[in-house]
C-alpha positions as CSV (number, residue, x, y, z in Angstrom):
1,M,-11.4,-27.8,-76.9
2,V,-12.0,-30.8,-74.7
3,R,-13.1,-30.2,-71.2
4,V,-11.9,-32.7,-68.5
5,K,-14.8,-33.7,-66.4
6,N,-14.3,-34.5,-62.7
7,R,-16.1,-36.0,-59.8
8,Y,-15.8,-34.8,-56.2
9,L,-15.9,-37.4,-53.5
10,V,-17.0,-36.1,-50.0
11,V,-15.1,-38.4,-47.6
12,N,-15.4,-38.7,-43.8
13,I,-12.6,-40.3,-41.7
14,L,-14.1,-42.3,-38.9
15,Y,-12.2,-43.6,-35.9
16,P,-13.8,-46.9,-34.6
17,A,-11.3,-47.2,-31.8
18,S,-11.9,-45.0,-28.8
19,S,-10.0,-41.7,-28.8
20,P,-7.3,-40.7,-26.3
21,A,-9.6,-38.3,-24.6
22,A,-12.2,-41.0,-23.9
23,R,-9.5,-43.3,-22.5
24,A,-8.4,-40.5,-20.1
25,G,-11.8,-40.5,-18.5
26,E,-13.3,-37.3,-20.0
27,A,-17.0,-37.2,-20.6
28,V,-16.9,-37.2,-24.4
29,P,-20.1,-38.3,-26.2
30,E,-19.8,-41.5,-28.2
31,L,-20.8,-39.8,-31.4
32,L,-18.0,-37.3,-31.1
33,Q,-15.5,-40.1,-30.3
34,F,-16.4,-41.8,-33.6
35,H,-16.2,-38.4,-35.5
36,A,-13.0,-37.4,-33.8
37,P,-10.6,-34.7,-35.2
38,T,-7.8,-36.0,-37.3
39,P,-4.3,-35.7,-35.8
40,D,-2.4,-32.6,-36.8
41,A,0.5,-34.7,-38.3
42,F,-1.9,-35.9,-41.1
43,H,-2.2,-33.5,-44.0
44,T,-3.4,-33.3,-47.6
45,G,-0.2,-34.5,-49.1
46,Q,-0.4,-37.7,-47.0
47,L,-4.0,-38.2,-48.0
48,V,-3.1,-38.0,-51.7
49,R,-0.2,-40.3,-51.2
50,L,-2.5,-42.8,-49.4
51,V,-5.0,-42.8,-52.2
52,R,-2.3,-43.2,-54.9
53,E,-0.7,-46.1,-53.0
54,G,-4.1,-47.7,-52.6
55,I,-4.9,-47.3,-56.3
56,A,-1.4,-48.7,-57.3
57,E,-2.0,-51.7,-55.0
58,L,-5.5,-52.5,-56.2
59,F,-5.2,-51.5,-60.0
60,G,-1.5,-51.4,-60.7
61,D,0.0,-49.1,-63.3
62,Y,-3.2,-48.9,-65.3
63,G,-5.1,-47.5,-62.3
64,M,-2.3,-45.1,-61.5
65,G,-2.3,-43.7,-65.0
66,M,-6.0,-43.3,-65.3
67,A,-6.9,-42.0,-61.8
68,N,-3.8,-39.9,-61.2
69,R,-4.5,-37.2,-63.9
70,T,-6.6,-34.9,-61.8
71,L,-6.4,-36.4,-58.4
72,K,-6.3,-33.6,-55.8
73,V,-7.6,-32.9,-52.3
74,T,-9.7,-29.7,-52.8
75,Y,-10.9,-29.4,-49.2
76,W,-9.5,-30.7,-46.0
77,S,-10.7,-30.1,-42.5
78,P,-8.9,-31.9,-39.7
79,A,-11.4,-30.6,-37.1
80,T,-14.3,-32.5,-38.8
81,S,-12.2,-35.2,-40.4
82,T,-13.7,-34.4,-43.8
83,A,-12.2,-34.1,-47.2
84,I,-13.3,-33.4,-50.8
85,I,-11.2,-35.3,-53.3
86,R,-11.3,-34.3,-57.0
87,C,-10.7,-37.2,-59.5
88,P,-11.5,-38.1,-63.1
89,R,-15.2,-38.8,-63.8
90,E,-14.6,-42.1,-65.6
91,H,-12.4,-43.5,-62.8
92,Y,-13.9,-42.2,-59.5
93,E,-14.7,-45.8,-58.5
94,M,-11.0,-46.6,-58.4
95,V,-10.4,-43.7,-55.9
96,W,-13.5,-44.9,-53.9
97,A,-12.2,-48.5,-53.8
98,A,-8.7,-47.3,-52.7
99,L,-10.3,-45.3,-49.8
100,T,-12.6,-48.2,-48.8
101,F,-9.6,-50.7,-48.5
102,T,-7.6,-48.3,-46.4
103,T,-7.6,-49.4,-42.7
104,K,-4.9,-47.2,-41.1
105,L,-3.4,-43.8,-41.4
106,P,0.2,-43.7,-42.6
107,R,3.2,-44.8,-40.5
108,P,4.0,-42.0,-38.0
109,I,0.3,-41.8,-37.0
110,D,-0.7,-45.4,-37.4
111,V,-4.3,-45.1,-36.2
112,P,-7.1,-47.4,-37.3
113,V,-9.6,-45.6,-39.5
114,V,-12.6,-46.1,-41.8
115,F,-12.9,-43.9,-44.9
116,K,-16.5,-43.4,-45.7
117,V,-17.5,-41.8,-49.0
118,V,-20.7,-40.0,-48.2
119,R,-21.4,-38.3,-51.5
120,V,-20.2,-38.3,-55.1
121,S,-20.9,-35.0,-56.9
122,G,-20.3,-33.5,-60.3
123,T,-19.6,-30.0,-58.9
124,I,-17.5,-28.6,-56.1
125,R,-20.4,-26.5,-55.0
126,K,-22.7,-29.4,-54.2
127,A,-19.9,-31.2,-52.5
128,E,-19.3,-28.2,-50.2
129,E,-23.0,-27.9,-49.5
130,E,-23.0,-31.6,-48.4
131,V,-20.0,-31.0,-46.1
132,I,-21.7,-28.1,-44.4
133,R,-25.0,-30.0,-44.0
134,R,-23.3,-33.0,-42.5
135,A,-21.2,-30.8,-40.0
136,K,-24.4,-29.1,-38.9
137,G,-26.1,-32.5,-38.4
138,I,-23.3,-33.9,-36.3
139,I,-23.3,-30.8,-34.1
140,T,-27.1,-31.0,-33.6
141,R,-27.0,-34.7,-32.8
142,A,-24.1,-34.2,-30.3
143,R,-26.0,-31.4,-28.6
144,E,-29.1,-33.6,-28.3
145,V,-27.1,-36.5,-26.8
146,E,-25.5,-34.0,-24.4
147,K,-28.9,-32.8,-23.2
148,G,-29.8,-36.4,-22.3
149,R,-31.9,-37.3,-25.4
150,K,-31.2,-40.5,-27.1
151,D,-29.6,-40.6,-30.5
152,V,-32.5,-41.7,-32.9
153,I,-30.1,-43.1,-35.5
154,V,-28.1,-45.2,-33.1
155,E,-31.3,-46.5,-31.4
156,G,-32.7,-47.5,-34.7
157,V,-29.6,-49.5,-35.6
158,V,-29.7,-51.2,-32.1
159,R,-33.4,-52.1,-32.5
160,A,-32.7,-53.6,-36.0
161,V,-29.8,-55.7,-34.7
162,E,-31.9,-57.0,-31.8
163,K,-34.8,-57.8,-34.1
164,R,-32.5,-59.7,-36.4
165,A,-31.2,-61.7,-33.5
166,E,-34.7,-62.9,-32.6
167,P,-35.3,-66.5,-34.0
168,D,-39.0,-65.9,-34.9
169,A,-38.7,-62.4,-36.2
170,V,-40.2,-61.7,-39.6
171,L,-37.8,-59.6,-41.6
172,A,-39.7,-59.8,-44.9
173,Q,-43.0,-61.2,-45.8
174,V,-43.9,-62.6,-49.2
175,D,-47.4,-62.1,-50.5
176,E,-48.6,-65.5,-51.7
177,G,-51.5,-64.7,-54.0
178,E,-53.6,-67.2,-55.9
179,E,-52.3,-65.8,-59.2
180,S,-49.1,-67.3,-60.5
181,E,-46.6,-65.6,-62.9
182,S,-47.6,-67.8,-65.8
183,E,-51.3,-66.8,-65.4
184,S,-50.6,-63.1,-65.2
185,D,-48.3,-63.2,-68.3
186,S,-50.9,-64.9,-70.5
187,E,-53.6,-62.3,-69.8
């Protein structure tokens, strides 16, 4: 008997536009605005339809036939905006591409989003462990920001962007030794 092998994509839905709570003037940390909960109107059926439509648009009938066999949302958490999507092992890249090119949630919600595939796993167990690990990390970072500590990851990104903007900044240095490639190959 032939066993169908699957891949599990751990997907985070990020909201680059500020949330309604932030616009109302509430003191919500920026990290939590970006990792906002998904609206209640969005459910697993809409997520599967969104992926199928994306695959059809990018890869046509061939993509639909290949990726649609075992396509299923096995885990969905609107509170953390996290999903685990099961898809065929040979064609998980199609599902990933469809998610990457999605920029908005479907029509009634119509909110700009970014789908970020954070892990590809061969087993549901490892995918679930990754979801738990990431949720704990977000909670820890939000608590640190709330206490007044700076977010190390965001600060690192800001420093890298500032360094890149400097005209005389050295981003990479090439070691110019006396030995050339032709000399080292002949020895």
